[in-house]
C-alpha positions as a Markdown table, in Angstrom:
| # | Residue | x | y | z |
|---|---|---|---|---|
| 1 | Unk | 121.5 | 83.9 | 107.6 |
| 2 | Unk | 118.4 | 83.4 | 109.8 |
| 3 | Unk | 118.3 | 87.1 | 110.5 |
| 4 | Unk | 118.0 | 87.8 | 106.7 |
| 5 | Unk | 115.1 | 85.3 | 106.5 |
| 6 | Unk | 113.3 | 87.2 | 109.4 |
| 7 | Unk | 113.8 | 90.5 | 107.6 |
| 8 | Unk | 112.4 | 89.0 | 104.4 |
| 9 | Unk | 109.3 | 87.8 | 106.2 |
| 10 | Unk | 108.7 | 91.2 | 107.8 |
| 11 | Unk | 109.3 | 93.0 | 104.5 |
| 12 | Unk | 106.9 | 90.7 | 102.7 |
| 13 | Unk | 104.2 | 91.2 | 105.4 |
| 14 | Unk | 104.6 | 95.0 | 105.2 |
| 15 | Unk | 104.5 | 94.8 | 101.4 |
| 16 | Unk | 101.4 | 92.7 | 101.4 |
| 17 | Unk | 99.7 | 95.1 | 103.8 |
| 18 | Unk | 100.6 | 98.2 | 101.7 |
| 19 | Unk | 99.6 | 96.5 | 98.4 |
| 20 | Unk | 96.2 | 95.5 | 99.9 |
| 21 | Unk | 95.6 | 98.9 | 101.4 |
| 22 | Unk | 96.5 | 100.6 | 98.1 |
| 23 | Unk | 94.2 | 98.2 | 96.2 |
| 24 | Unk | 91.2 | 98.8 | 98.4 |
| 25 | Unk | 91.8 | 102.4 | 99.5 |
| 26 | Unk | 89.0 | 103.8 | 97.2 |
| 27 | Unk | 86.4 | 102.1 | 99.4 |
| 28 | Unk | 87.3 | 104.6 | 102.2 |
| 29 | Unk | 85.5 | 107.3 | 100.1 |
| 30 | Unk | 82.3 | 105.3 | 99.8 |
| 31 | Unk | 79.1 | 105.6 | 101.8 |
| 32 | Unk | 77.0 | 102.7 | 103.0 |
| 33 | Unk | 75.3 | 100.6 | 100.4 |
| 34 | Unk | 71.5 | 100.8 | 100.5 |
| 35 | Unk | 71.1 | 97.0 | 99.7 |
| 36 | Unk | 71.3 | 95.9 | 103.4 |
| 37 | Unk | 73.7 | 98.1 | 105.3 |
| 38 | Unk | 70.5 | 99.7 | 106.6 |
| 39 | Unk | 69.2 | 96.5 | 108.1 |
| 40 | Unk | 72.5 | 95.5 | 109.6 |
| 41 | Unk | 73.9 | 98.9 | 110.6 |
| 42 | Unk | 72.4 | 102.4 | 110.2 |
| 43 | Unk | 68.7 | 101.5 | 110.7 |
| 44 | Unk | 69.4 | 99.0 | 113.4 |
| 45 | Unk | 69.2 | 100.6 | 116.9 |
| 46 | Unk | 70.6 | 97.4 | 118.4 |
| 47 | Unk | 73.8 | 98.2 | 116.5 |
| 48 | Unk | 74.1 | 101.9 | 116.0 |
| 49 | Unk | 73.6 | 102.7 | 119.7 |
| 50 | Unk | 76.9 | 101.1 | 120.5 |
| 51 | Unk | 78.3 | 98.8 | 123.2 |
| 52 | Unk | 75.6 | 98.2 | 125.7 |
| 53 | Unk | 74.9 | 95.0 | 127.5 |
| 54 | Unk | 71.4 | 94.7 | 125.9 |
| 55 | Unk | 73.0 | 95.0 | 122.4 |
| 56 | Unk | 75.5 | 92.3 | 123.2 |
| 57 | Unk | 72.8 | 90.0 | 124.6 |
| 58 | Unk | 70.7 | 90.8 | 121.5 |
| 59 | Unk | 73.5 | 89.9 | 119.2 |
| 60 | Unk | 73.3 | 86.3 | 120.6 |
| 61 | Unk | 69.5 | 86.1 | 120.9 |
| 62 | Unk | 68.3 | 87.9 | 117.7 |
| 63 | Unk | 68.4 | 87.1 | 114.0 |
| 64 | Unk | 69.2 | 89.8 | 111.4 |
| 65 | Unk | 67.8 | 89.4 | 107.9 |
| 66 | Unk | 67.3 | 85.7 | 108.5 |
| 67 | Unk | 70.9 | 85.3 | 109.6 |
| 68 | Unk | 72.3 | 84.4 | 113.0 |
| 69 | Unk | 75.8 | 85.8 | 113.3 |
| 70 | Unk | 76.5 | 87.2 | 116.7 |
| 71 | Unk | 80.2 | 87.9 | 116.2 |
| 72 | Unk | 79.4 | 89.9 | 113.0 |
| 73 | Unk | 76.8 | 91.9 | 114.9 |
| 74 | Unk | 79.1 | 92.6 | 117.8 |
| 75 | Unk | 81.8 | 93.7 | 115.3 |
| 76 | Unk | 79.3 | 96.2 | 113.8 |
| 77 | Unk | 78.4 | 97.4 | 117.3 |
| 78 | Unk | 82.0 | 98.0 | 118.1 |
| 79 | Unk | 82.4 | 99.9 | 114.8 |
| 80 | Unk | 79.4 | 102.1 | 115.8 |
| 81 | Unk | 80.9 | 102.7 | 119.2 |
| 82 | Unk | 84.2 | 103.8 | 117.6 |
| 83 | Unk | 83.1 | 105.5 | 114.3 |
| 84 | Unk | 79.4 | 106.1 | 115.0 |
| 85 | Unk | 77.6 | 106.0 | 111.6 |
| 86 | Unk | 80.7 | 107.3 | 109.6 |
| 87 | Unk | 80.9 | 104.9 | 106.6 |
| 88 | Unk | 84.7 | 105.2 | 106.0 |
| 89 | Unk | 85.3 | 103.8 | 109.5 |
| 90 | Unk | 83.2 | 100.7 | 108.9 |
| 91 | Unk | 84.9 | 100.2 | 105.5 |
| 92 | Unk | 88.3 | 100.6 | 107.2 |
| 93 | Unk | 87.5 | 97.8 | 109.6 |
| 94 | Unk | 86.7 | 95.5 | 106.8 |
| 95 | Unk | 89.9 | 96.5 | 105.0 |
| 96 | Unk | 92.0 | 96.0 | 108.2 |
| 97 | Unk | 90.5 | 92.5 | 108.6 |
| 98 | Unk | 91.3 | 91.7 | 105.0 |
| 99 | Unk | 94.9 | 92.8 | 105.5 |
| 100 | Unk | 95.2 | 90.6 | 108.7 |
| 101 | Unk | 93.7 | 87.7 | 106.7 |
| 102 | Unk | 96.2 | 88.2 | 103.9 |
| 103 | Unk | 99.2 | 88.2 | 106.3 |
| 104 | Unk | 97.8 | 85.2 | 108.2 |
| 105 | Unk | 97.5 | 83.4 | 104.9 |
| 106 | Unk | 101.1 | 84.2 | 104.0 |
| 107 | Unk | 102.3 | 83.1 | 107.5 |
| 108 | Unk | 100.2 | 79.9 | 107.4 |
| 109 | Unk | 101.4 | 78.9 | 103.9 |
| 110 | Unk | 105.0 | 79.7 | 104.6 |
| 111 | Unk | 104.8 | 77.8 | 107.8 |
| 112 | Unk | 103.2 | 74.7 | 106.2 |
| 113 | Unk | 105.3 | 74.6 | 103.0 |
| 114 | Unk | 108.5 | 76.1 | 104.4 |
| 115 | Unk | 108.6 | 78.2 | 101.2 |
| 116 | Unk | 108.5 | 82.0 | 101.6 |
| 117 | Unk | 108.2 | 83.4 | 98.1 |
| 118 | Unk | 105.5 | 81.0 | 96.8 |
| 119 | Unk | 103.5 | 81.7 | 100.0 |
| 120 | Unk | 103.9 | 85.5 | 99.3 |
| 121 | Unk | 102.7 | 85.2 | 95.8 |
| 122 | Unk | 99.6 | 83.2 | 96.8 |
| 123 | Unk | 98.9 | 85.7 | 99.6 |
| 124 | Unk | 99.3 | 88.7 | 97.2 |
| 125 | Unk | 96.9 | 87.1 | 94.8 |
| 126 | Unk | 94.5 | 86.5 | 97.6 |
| 127 | Unk | 94.9 | 90.1 | 98.8 |
| 128 | Unk | 94.1 | 91.8 | 95.5 |
| 129 | Unk | 91.8 | 89.3 | 93.9 |
| 130 | Unk | 88.6 | 91.0 | 92.6 |
| 131 | Unk | 86.5 | 88.3 | 94.3 |
| 132 | Unk | 87.2 | 90.0 | 97.6 |
| 133 | Unk | 85.9 | 93.4 | 96.6 |
| 134 | Unk | 82.4 | 92.7 | 97.8 |
| 135 | Unk | 83.5 | 91.4 | 101.2 |
| 136 | Unk | 85.8 | 94.3 | 101.8 |
| 137 | Unk | 83.8 | 97.2 | 100.2 |
| 138 | Unk | 80.4 | 96.3 | 101.5 |
| 139 | Unk | 80.2 | 97.1 | 105.2 |
| 140 | Unk | 77.5 | 94.5 | 106.1 |
| 141 | Unk | 79.5 | 91.8 | 104.4 |
| 142 | Unk | 81.7 | 91.7 | 107.4 |
| 143 | Unk | 80.7 | 88.1 | 108.0 |
| 144 | Unk | 83.0 | 87.0 | 105.2 |
| 145 | Unk | 86.2 | 88.7 | 106.4 |
| 146 | Unk | 85.4 | 87.6 | 109.9 |
| 147 | Unk | 84.8 | 83.9 | 109.0 |
| 148 | Unk | 88.0 | 84.0 | 107.0 |
| 149 | Unk | 89.9 | 85.3 | 110.0 |
| 150 | Unk | 88.6 | 82.6 | 112.3 |
| 151 | Unk | 89.1 | 79.9 | 109.6 |
| 152 | Unk | 92.8 | 81.0 | 109.2 |
| 153 | Unk | 93.3 | 81.0 | 113.0 |
| 154 | Unk | 91.8 | 77.5 | 113.2 |
| 155 | Unk | 94.1 | 76.1 | 110.5 |
| 156 | Unk | 97.1 | 77.8 | 112.1 |
| 157 | Unk | 96.1 | 76.4 | 115.5 |
| 158 | Unk | 95.8 | 72.9 | 113.9 |
| 159 | Unk | 99.3 | 73.3 | 112.3 |
| 160 | Unk | 100.7 | 73.9 | 115.7 |
| 161 | Unk | 99.0 | 70.8 | 117.0 |
| 162 | Unk | 100.4 | 68.7 | 114.1 |
| 163 | Unk | 103.9 | 69.9 | 115.0 |
| 164 | Unk | 103.6 | 68.6 | 118.5 |
| 165 | Unk | 100.4 | 66.8 | 119.3 |
| 166 | Unk | 99.1 | 67.5 | 122.8 |
| 167 | Unk | 95.6 | 68.0 | 124.2 |
| 168 | Unk | 96.5 | 71.6 | 125.0 |
| 169 | Unk | 97.3 | 72.2 | 121.3 |
| 170 | Unk | 94.3 | 70.2 | 120.0 |
| 171 | Unk | 91.6 | 72.1 | 121.8 |
| 172 | Unk | 91.9 | 75.5 | 120.1 |
| 173 | Unk | 91.7 | 73.9 | 116.7 |
| 174 | Unk | 88.5 | 72.1 | 117.7 |
| 175 | Unk | 86.7 | 74.7 | 119.7 |
């Protein structure tokens, strides 16, 4: 019986990933947005020149548009290293992060509640909710999908700690 539960979970994760991809696939045909993608990505030499030590150091020492978010900047640098200034690649990265967040939410909720199908429904609503369009479709809004990723990982880490409280399990949820 346990093997069927495992297959259900895998099938749900695959279904969530496919549904999310299908819902957001049109963004892969968009270009950059002229609102602030220029400041964050295509007019920012510290980003579009790719992975260089000075760009990584700059991500931790500089402010972009009155925001300090080094991990977001580094993720844009990595995108430029991989995709150059090809907008669909940058949008794909946001979409993949949103898919990972959706699956993490499903895993987290099913782990905490011990109920697979309600967790799947909540994760599906999270995946396709219109509120996420801006975060996924707008390349420079990467900070939202990244912060969601780290928040989910922190909550997941804390759930492991609650299961068996040890200092080793506590540190990742606090760091």
